C-alpha positions in Angstrom: -4.3 12.9 -19.1 -3.5 9.4 -18.8 -3.8 7.1 -15.9 -2.1 3.8 -14.5 -4.0 2.2 -11.9 -1.9 -0.6 -10.1 -3.4 -3.5 -7.7 -0.8 -5.0 -4.9 -0.9 -7.8 -2.1 0.7 -8.9 0.5 0.6 -9.8 4.1 -1.6 -6.9 5.4 1.5 -6.1 8.0 3.6 -6.0 5.2 1.2 -3.9 3.3 1.3 -1.3 6.0 5.0 -1.3 6.7 5.7 -0.9 2.9 2.9 1.9 2.7 4.8 4.0 5.7 8.2 3.1 3.6 6.6 4.7 0.3 5.1 7.4 2.3 8.6 8.3 4.2 11.2 7.7 1.4 9.5 7.6 -2.2 6.2 9.1 -2.6 7.4 12.7 -2.9 9.7 11.9 -5.4 7.1 9.6 -7.9 6.3 12.8 -10.0 10.4 13.6 -10.8 11.3 10.1 -11.1 8.7 8.8 -13.2 7.2 12.0 -14.8 3.6 11.8 -13.4 1.6 14.9 -12.1 0.1 12.9 -9.2 0.5 9.8 -7.2 -1.7 8.3 -5.0 -1.6 4.8 -2.7 -5.0 3.5 -1.6 -5.6 0.6 1.1 -8.2 -1.3 0.0 -8.2 -3.6 2.8 -7.0 -7.3 3.3 -3.7 -7.0 2.4 -4.2 -5.1 -1.0 -3.2 -1.7 -2.2 -4.0 0.1 -5.3 -1.9 2.9 -6.5 -3.2 5.7 -8.8 -0.9 7.3 -10.9 -1.8 10.1 -13.7 0.4 11.3 -16.5 0.4 14.1 -18.7 -0.2 11.3 -21.8 0.3 7.9 -22.7 4.1 8.7 -23.7 5.1 10.0 -20.4 3.4 7.0 -19.0 5.5 4.9 -21.0 8.7 6.3 -20.2 8.0 5.2 -16.4 7.5 1.9 -16.9 11.3 0.9 -16.2 11.5 3.3 -13.2 8.3 1.3 -11.8 9.8 -2.1 -12.4 12.8 -1.2 -10.4 10.8 0.1 -7.5 8.3 -3.0 -7.6 11.7 -5.2 -7.5 12.7 -3.3 -4.6 9.4 -3.5 -2.6 8.7 -6.7 -3.5 12.1 -8.2 -1.8 11.7 -6.2 1.3 7.8 -6.8 1.6 7.1 -9.6 -0.3 4.5 -7.3 -2.3 3.5 -8.5 -5.9 1.7 -6.9 -8.4 -1.7 -8.6 -9.1 -3.3 -6.3 -11.7 -2.6 -3.1 -14.1 -5.0 -1.0 -16.1 -4.5 2.1 -18.1 -6.3 4.1 -20.3 -6.8 8.2 -21.3 -8.3 9.9 -18.3 -11.9 11.0 -19.6 -13.4 12.8 -16.8 -11.5 15.1 -13.7 -12.4 17.4 -11.1 -10.6 18.3 -8.2 -12.1 20.8 -5.5 -10.1 23.5 -4.3 -9.3 21.7 -0.9 -7.7 18.8 -2.6 -5.8 20.8 -5.0 -4.5 22.7 -1.8 -3.2 19.9 -0.4 -1.1 18.8 -3.4 2.4 20.0 -3.0 4.0 20.3 -6.3 8.0 20.8 -6.3 9.9 22.4 -9.0 
């Protein structure tokens, strides 16, 4: 497994609107569009958001970059959101309880 953690910032009200948009119009399609196995957005407060996207391997993450750039440009234009940091790396330990796994929806 390979993870990309991205940090974004904007006006707090813009972040709230962007997250609603992402949840309604984008999040369900993330795995299909970018080849990920998990996508999570976390409100980190003060007009910041962190996304965690998990992939099967580094190659899958690399293939996703062009799709991510397009989404970032769109969100930046609509909501004034900008990426402030990116971290990438191999997942060394990962666990999920049955209650978490049961909440994750995987569409074929």
